[in-house]
FIDRENMAR-747166 format. One line per field, with one value per residue (C-alpha): residue number from 1; residue in three letters; x negated, y negated, z. Coordinates in Angstrom, 2 decimals. Each point is the difference from the previous one (the first is absolute). Layout:
BEGIN
n: NUM	...
res: ALA	...
px: X	...
py: Y	...
pz: Z	...
# end
This chain:
BEGIN
n: 1	2	3	4	5	6	7	8	9	10	11	12	13	14	15	16	17	18	19	20	21	22	23	24	25	26	27	28	29	30	31	32	33	34	35	36	37	38	39	40	41	42	43	44	45	46	47	48	49	50	51	52	53	54	55	56	57	58	59	60	61	62	63	64	65	66	67	68	69	70	71	72	73	74	75	76	77	78	79	80	81	82	83	84	85	86	87	88	89	90	91	92	93	94	95	96	97	98	99	100	101	102	103	104	105	106	107	108	109	110	111	112	113	114	115	116	117	118	119	120	121	122	123	124	125	126	127	128	129	130	131	132	133	134	135	136	137	138	139	140	141	142	143	144	145	146	147	148	149	150	151	152	153	154	155	156	157	158	159	160	161	162	163	164	165	166	167	168	169	170	171	172	173	174	175	176	177	178	179	180	181	182	183	184	185	186	187	188	189	190	191	192	193	194	195	196	197	198	199	200	201	202	203	204	205	206	207	208	209	210	211	212	213	214	215	216	217	218	219	220	221	222	223	224	225	226	227	228	229	230	231	232	233	234	235	236	237	238	239	240	241	242	243	244	245	246	247	248	249	250	251	252	253	254	255	256	257	258	259	260	261	262	263	264	265	266	267	268	269	270	271	272	273	274	275	276	277	278	279	280	281	282	283	284	285	286	287	288	289	290	291	292	293	294	295	296	297	298	299	300	301
res: MET	ALA	THR	ASN	THR	ASP	SER	ASP	ILE	PRO	VAL	PHE	GLN	GLY	SER	MET	VAL	ALA	LEU	ILE	THR	PRO	MET	HIS	PRO	ASP	GLY	SER	LEU	ASP	TYR	ASP	SER	TYR	ARG	LYS	LEU	ILE	ASP	TRP	HIS	VAL	SER	GLU	GLY	THR	ASP	GLY	LEU	VAL	VAL	VAL	GLY	THR	SER	GLY	GLU	SER	PRO	THR	VAL	ASP	VAL	ASP	GLU	HIS	ALA	GLU	LEU	ILE	LYS	VAL	ALA	VAL	GLU	HIS	ALA	ALA	GLY	ARG	ILE	PRO	VAL	ILE	ALA	GLY	VAL	GLY	GLY	ASN	SER	THR	SER	GLU	ALA	ILE	ASP	LEU	SER	ARG	HIS	ALA	LYS	ALA	VAL	GLY	ALA	GLN	ALA	GLY	LEU	SER	VAL	VAL	PRO	TYR	TYR	ASN	LYS	PRO	THR	GLN	GLU	GLY	LEU	TYR	GLN	HIS	PHE	ARG	THR	ILE	ALA	GLU	ALA	VAL	ASP	LEU	PRO	SER	ILE	LEU	TYR	ASN	VAL	PRO	GLY	ARG	THR	VAL	ALA	ASP	MET	SER	ASN	GLU	THR	VAL	LEU	ARG	LEU	ALA	GLN	VAL	PRO	GLY	ILE	ILE	GLY	ILE	LYS	ASP	ALA	THR	GLY	ASP	ILE	ALA	ARG	GLY	ALA	LEU	LEU	VAL	ARG	ASP	ALA	PRO	THR	GLY	PHE	GLN	ILE	PHE	SER	GLY	ASP	ASP	PRO	THR	ALA	ALA	ALA	LEU	MET	LEU	LEU	GLY	GLY	ARG	GLY	ASN	ILE	SER	VAL	THR	ALA	ASN	VAL	ALA	PRO	LYS	LEU	MET	HIS	GLU	LEU	CYS	MET	ALA	ALA	LEU	GLU	GLY	ASN	ALA	GLN	ALA	THR	ARG	GLN	LEU	ASN	ALA	ARG	LEU	ALA	THR	LEU	ASN	LYS	VAL	LEU	PHE	VAL	GLU	ALA	ASN	PRO	ILE	PRO	VAL	LYS	TRP	ALA	ALA	ALA	GLU	MET	GLY	LEU	THR	GLU	LEU	GLY	TYR	ARG	LEU	PRO	LEU	THR	PRO	LEU	HIS	GLU	GLN	TYR	HIS	ALA	LEU	VAL	ARG	ASN	SER	LEU	LYS	ASP	ALA	GLY	LEU	ILE
px: 37.11	-1.32	-1.34	-2.46	2.81	2.35	0.77	-0.31	-3.66	-2.06	-2.33	-3.20	-2.45	-2.71	-2.29	0.78	-2.38	-1.51	0.54	-2.59	1.12	-1.13	-1.66	-1.35	-3.74	0.81	1.72	3.57	2.56	0.73	3.65	0.19	-2.69	1.65	3.23	-1.88	-1.79	3.34	1.30	-3.17	0.27	3.61	-0.97	-3.02	1.99	-1.00	2.43	0.03	-1.44	-1.65	-0.42	-1.93	-2.01	-3.77	-0.42	2.44	-2.27	2.56	-2.58	-0.57	3.50	1.98	3.35	2.05	-2.04	0.29	3.77	0.18	-2.14	2.38	3.03	-1.43	-0.96	3.48	1.71	-2.22	0.01	3.79	0.59	-2.27	-2.53	0.12	-1.79	-1.67	-0.94	-3.08	1.45	-2.67	-1.96	-1.72	2.91	3.13	2.30	-1.56	0.28	3.69	0.46	-1.63	2.06	3.21	-0.98	-0.81	3.37	1.82	-1.50	0.63	-3.27	0.53	-2.42	-2.72	-3.63	-1.21	-3.72	-1.53	-0.68	-3.55	-2.48	1.95	-0.64	3.24	0.14	1.93	2.93	-0.28	0.13	3.06	1.80	-0.98	1.40	3.04	0.90	-0.18	2.14	2.61	0.12	0.38	2.07	-2.70	-1.64	-3.53	-3.16	-2.88	-3.48	-3.08	-3.29	-2.50	-2.88	1.65	2.02	-2.47	2.99	0.76	3.49	-0.26	2.05	1.75	1.17	1.09	2.08	1.63	0.86	1.35	2.87	0.94	3.00	-1.05	-3.64	-0.12	-3.66	-3.65	-2.75	-3.04	-3.14	-2.40	-1.30	-0.09	1.54	-0.13	1.92	2.43	0.64	0.97	2.33	1.69	0.39	1.36	2.17	3.78	1.92	0.60	-2.97	-1.90	-3.80	-1.94	-3.69	-1.57	-3.41	-0.44	-3.02	1.86	3.58	0.19	-0.99	2.55	2.80	-0.88	0.29	3.49	-0.39	2.70	-2.11	-2.81	0.12	-2.78	-2.58	-1.12	3.55	-0.50	-2.10	0.94	3.75	0.87	-2.85	0.77	3.68	-0.92	-2.40	2.64	2.64	-2.36	-0.88	3.62	0.89	-2.77	-1.93	-3.49	-1.77	1.55	-0.58	-3.69	-0.36	1.67	-1.85	-3.30	0.83	0.69	-2.62	-2.71	2.46	1.43	-3.48	-1.20	3.06	-1.29	-3.63	1.02	2.97	3.37	1.45	-3.21	-0.92	3.54	0.80	-3.16	1.03	3.50	-1.50	-2.40	3.02	1.69	2.81	-0.68	-2.31	-2.74	0.85	-0.58	0.33	-2.80	-1.35	0.22	-2.46	-0.34	-1.53	-3.79	-1.42	-2.09	3.25	1.55	-1.43	0.86	3.67	0.20	-1.51	2.36	2.94	-1.45	-0.60	3.65	1.11	1.48	-2.01
py: -2.37	2.51	3.29	2.38	2.35	-2.60	0.42	-3.75	-0.21	-1.23	2.62	-1.39	1.94	-0.41	-2.95	-2.97	-2.85	-1.82	-3.21	-2.76	-3.56	-2.12	-3.28	-2.93	-0.73	-2.52	2.72	-1.18	2.70	0.72	0.98	0.04	2.68	1.83	0.28	1.04	2.73	1.33	0.12	1.77	2.62	0.69	0.46	2.18	2.44	-0.95	1.64	-2.64	-3.33	-0.38	-3.73	-2.17	2.82	0.36	-0.36	-2.91	-1.89	-0.15	-1.25	-3.24	-0.94	-2.02	1.09	-2.03	1.26	3.57	-0.31	-1.66	2.69	2.68	-1.99	-0.70	3.65	1.23	-2.62	0.53	3.80	-0.33	3.67	1.20	1.35	0.42	-2.55	1.01	-3.09	-0.31	-0.88	1.12	-1.91	0.26	-1.75	2.11	-3.02	-1.47	3.36	0.04	-3.49	0.99	3.18	-1.99	-2.29	2.94	1.54	-3.29	-0.52	3.58	1.93	3.76	0.70	-1.52	1.10	-0.51	0.25	1.24	-3.12	-1.19	-1.67	0.51	3.79	1.39	3.46	2.83	-0.80	-3.64	0.97	2.14	-2.78	-2.60	1.90	1.32	-3.52	-1.32	2.85	-0.53	-3.76	-0.05	2.26	0.21	3.31	-0.10	1.58	0.20	-0.98	1.55	-1.49	0.37	-1.29	-3.42	0.11	1.84	1.57	3.38	1.46	3.71	2.63	0.67	-3.61	0.04	3.12	-1.63	-3.02	2.21	0.81	-3.67	-1.05	-2.34	1.09	1.86	0.56	-0.93	-1.40	2.00	-1.92	2.08	1.92	3.08	2.79	2.59	-2.35	-0.85	3.67	0.53	-2.99	1.34	3.38	-1.30	-2.96	0.45	0.49	-3.32	-1.80	-1.47	0.15	-2.23	-0.31	-3.38	1.09	0.15	2.36	2.71	-0.71	2.80	2.58	-1.20	0.03	3.53	0.98	-1.49	-3.76	-1.98	-2.64	-2.50	-3.60	-0.98	-2.73	1.48	-0.29	-3.77	0.50	3.54	0.28	2.37	2.40	-0.02	0.66	2.93	1.37	-0.19	1.66	2.83	0.58	-0.12	2.54	2.27	-0.20	0.35	0.03	-3.27	-1.53	0.89	-1.44	-3.28	-0.25	0.51	-2.93	-2.23	1.34	-2.56	-2.87	1.28	-0.23	-3.22	-2.00	0.30	-1.12	-3.03	-0.42	0.42	-2.04	-1.75	2.46	0.69	-3.71	-0.46	2.96	-1.43	-3.31	1.81	1.67	-3.37	0.82	-2.87	-2.87	0.70	-1.42	1.00	-1.60	-0.15	1.96	2.12	-1.11	0.92	3.31	-0.22	-0.25	3.14	2.00	-1.67	2.43	2.96	-0.95	-1.02	3.31	2.00	-1.77	0.86	3.63	0.31	-1.51	-3.10	-2.61
pz: -8.45	-2.48	1.29	-1.55	-0.97	-1.49	-3.69	-0.59	1.04	-2.97	-1.42	-1.47	-2.09	-2.60	-0.58	2.20	-0.67	2.96	-1.92	-0.01	0.63	-2.97	0.90	-1.95	0.33	2.74	2.05	-0.56	-0.75	-3.66	-0.03	-3.82	-0.19	2.90	-1.97	-3.14	1.95	1.21	-3.58	-1.13	2.71	-0.93	-3.65	0.86	2.12	3.53	2.41	2.74	1.10	3.40	0.53	2.47	1.48	0.18	-3.76	0.07	2.43	2.77	2.54	-1.95	-1.12	2.51	1.39	-2.48	-2.95	1.25	0.17	-3.43	-1.64	1.26	-1.18	-3.46	-0.49	0.89	-2.14	-3.02	0.23	-0.08	0.69	-2.80	2.47	3.79	2.17	3.24	2.00	2.14	3.39	2.44	2.57	3.34	1.71	0.29	0.06	-3.15	-1.78	0.93	-1.44	-3.30	-0.12	0.50	-2.86	-2.28	0.82	-0.63	-3.46	-1.11	0.29	-0.11	2.87	2.14	0.27	3.56	0.73	3.23	2.10	-0.49	2.36	3.25	-0.07	1.47	1.53	-1.66	2.30	-0.98	-3.67	0.61	1.86	-2.63	-2.98	1.88	1.13	-3.57	-1.32	2.71	-0.58	-3.79	-2.24	-2.66	-0.96	1.37	-1.39	2.46	-1.21	1.58	-1.20	2.87	-2.11	0.24	3.21	2.29	1.75	-1.57	0.27	0.76	-1.79	3.29	0.21	-3.65	0.64	3.04	-2.11	-2.79	2.38	0.40	-2.11	-2.78	-0.19	-3.30	-0.84	0.24	-2.19	1.07	-0.95	2.08	-3.02	2.25	-2.07	2.79	2.25	-2.78	-0.67	3.63	-0.14	-3.13	1.70	3.29	-1.03	0.11	-3.22	-1.70	1.56	-2.95	0.00	-2.39	-0.64	0.53	-1.25	-3.78	-0.06	1.95	-1.09	-2.57	2.59	2.54	-2.58	-1.12	3.67	0.26	0.27	-1.80	-1.71	0.13	1.20	-2.33	-0.47	-3.33	-1.35	-0.12	-3.13	-1.10	0.68	-2.84	0.77	3.73	-0.68	-2.26	2.62	2.72	-2.15	-0.93	3.65	1.14	-2.68	1.27	-3.27	1.43	-3.37	-1.20	3.43	-0.15	-3.49	0.88	3.29	-1.82	-2.27	3.00	2.42	-0.74	0.10	3.28	1.51	-1.64	1.07	3.56	-0.51	2.05	2.29	-1.70	-1.71	-1.13	-2.79	-1.22	-0.28	-2.06	-2.17	-0.50	-1.09	-2.34	-1.61	-0.43	2.41	2.41	0.73	2.52	3.40	3.62	3.40	2.53	1.70	-3.18	-2.66	-3.70	-1.00	0.06	-3.51	0.53	-0.17	-3.05	-2.57	2.21	0.26	-3.66	-1.13	2.20	-1.65	-3.41	0.97	1.04	-3.33	1.61	-1.92
# end
């Protein structure tokens, strides 16, 4: 079992795309486009793939599809780019099963979301993530996104979990910079803190975060990579300039629930067909010009 001081723990940094799952208009999975997206991200400089998470529509793919999407990503990436597999769930045993599969097919780490709907206590969150880490020898990145899960993992619980062997970092999607700054300050050496909120990612990285698990990178991978590198190098001026170029897009891609706008944007760029699964529905036409213009303003179309 890896520990947070082991030299063989993977170190992730930079722009890690929260990859969309391409679908045909009938909602069936489009594995050809999925592979093409992976190739494109490699060529554009994306630093890591995070697959079958929120942006990958994990709630509406079935268990077999979920497992296959992880497997295909690892096989097609073929070591060119690290793959972090979405393995979370609100059932600890199911999260363990997904983590075992991700380990078996060669994912570099698992991203494990705070359990949603059943609203565990802080002790329940601690036991959930500790149990997964003890059951599967796969580096684990916690994922706190209270806007979706209702349950909110406190900094105190995160710091307890940072001491658990195998838990190597967190995706903080709270958008709370003050809270993130405290986490960066208090986390043990080697514990990797990533933004999960595009509008505030630059600020968190300048404070010491190691990267951004990004929705925007689905359509602006090169720019997001450059932004992350500038921030990690401490180049505040370049970070501000790049962030200004992406700021409107970072906001507009959330005019409806993610991944509705970003999948529309990807289709507009010719990267994929436009397909969703219910209960997600296509982007309302009132937002089409807004998203299209934000892509133009960023120089993407």
